[in-house]
C-alpha positions in Angstrom: 0.0 0.0 0.0 1.1 3.6 -0.7 0.2 6.4 1.8 0.4 10.0 0.6 1.0 13.2 2.5 0.0 15.7 -0.3 0.4 16.6 -3.9 3.9 18.1 -4.2 4.0 19.5 -7.7 2.5 19.5 -11.2 4.9 19.8 -14.2 3.8 21.3 -17.5 5.7 21.6 -20.8 5.9 24.9 -22.5 7.5 26.1 -25.7 8.5 29.7 -24.8 9.6 30.4 -21.3 9.3 34.2 -21.3 5.8 34.0 -22.7 4.8 31.3 -20.1 6.3 33.3 -17.2 4.3 36.3 -18.3 1.1 34.2 -18.1 1.8 32.4 -14.9 3.4 35.3 -13.1 1.5 38.4 -14.3 -1.9 36.9 -15.4 -2.3 34.0 -12.8 -0.3 36.0 -10.2 1.8 33.1 -9.1 5.0 33.7 -7.2 8.2 32.3 -8.9 10.5 30.4 -6.6 14.1 29.3 -6.8 14.8 26.5 -9.2 17.8 24.2 -9.3 20.3 24.9 -12.2 19.1 22.2 -14.5 20.6 21.8 -18.0 17.3 22.8 -19.6 15.2 25.9 -19.2 12.1 26.2 -16.9 10.6 28.0 -14.0 9.1 26.9 -10.7 6.1 28.6 -8.8 5.0 28.2 -5.2 1.3 27.6 -4.6 0.7 27.2 -0.9 2.7 24.1 0.0 2.6 22.8 -3.5 4.5 23.8 -6.6 4.1 24.2 -10.4 7.1 23.4 -12.5 7.3 24.6 -16.1 9.7 22.8 -18.4 10.6 24.1 -21.8 10.3 21.2 -24.3 8.9 22.3 -27.7 8.6 18.8 -29.1 6.7 17.5 -26.0 4.0 15.0 -26.7 1.8 16.6 -24.0 1.4 20.0 -25.8 -2.2 20.2 -27.0 -2.6 20.8 -30.7 -6.2 21.8 -30.4 -6.3 24.9 -28.2 -10.0 25.2 -27.5 -11.1 25.4 -23.9 -12.6 22.2 -22.4 -13.4 21.0 -18.9 -12.8 17.4 -20.0 -9.2 17.6 -21.1 -6.3 17.1 -18.7 -5.9 20.1 -16.4 -4.9 21.1 -12.9 -7.1 23.2 -10.6 -6.3 26.0 -8.2 -8.7 27.1 -5.5 -9.2 30.9 -5.6 -10.6 33.3 -2.9 -13.2 35.0 -5.2 -14.7 33.6 -8.3 -15.9 36.9 -9.7 -12.6 38.7 -9.0 -10.7 36.0 -10.8 -13.1 36.0 -13.7 -13.0 39.8 -14.1 -9.1 39.8 -13.8 -8.8 37.2 -16.6 -11.3 39.0 -18.8 -9.5 42.4 -18.2 -6.3 40.8 -19.4 -7.8 39.4 -22.5 -7.8 35.7 -21.4 -10.5 33.5 -22.9 -12.5 31.8 -20.1 -15.0 28.9 -20.0 -17.4 29.7 -17.2 -19.1 26.8 -15.2 -20.6 28.5 -12.2 -23.2 25.8 -11.7 -20.9 22.7 -12.2 -22.2 19.4 -10.8 -18.8 19.0 -9.2 -19.9 21.2 -6.3 -17.5 24.0 -7.2 -17.9 27.0 -9.4 -15.3 26.7 -12.1 -13.4 28.9 -14.5 -11.2 27.3 -17.2 -8.5 29.1 -19.1 -5.4 28.0 -21.0 -1.8 29.2 -21.0 -0.2 30.2 -24.3 0.7 26.6 -25.1 -2.8 25.3 -24.5 -2.2 23.8 -21.0 -5.6 24.0 -19.3 -6.1 25.5 -15.8 -9.2 25.4 -13.7 -9.8 28.1 -11.1 -12.6 27.3 -8.6 -14.4 28.1 -5.4 -16.7 26.0 -3.4 -20.2 26.5 -4.9 -21.5 27.7 -1.5 -18.9 30.5 -1.6 -20.1 31.8 -5.0 
């Protein structure tokens, strides 16, 4: 049997590090943290006790060719404080958003994509909407 403590990090591949850092740092407001000096480019972000790792790998098999927003494709989810503030911020910054405020999941969801098509869900508990 395996016992877990928590999710440590999620890694995503990107094709353009500066463009990705603009999105994750300025648009999603994540804080970049120190990253070991690997022999390939990337960036790490702290999210509570977890981390998001970006890895530059333009020929990655995980980069989505179809960039449309979907709640059924692979994604990671971040819990936000305020659904409407997050939605307004994304829209003010020209980010396309798929809104699912009445999701059967029990959380109000927003889906957006980074410049490489990696899907991100932002959510709040439905009772907090």
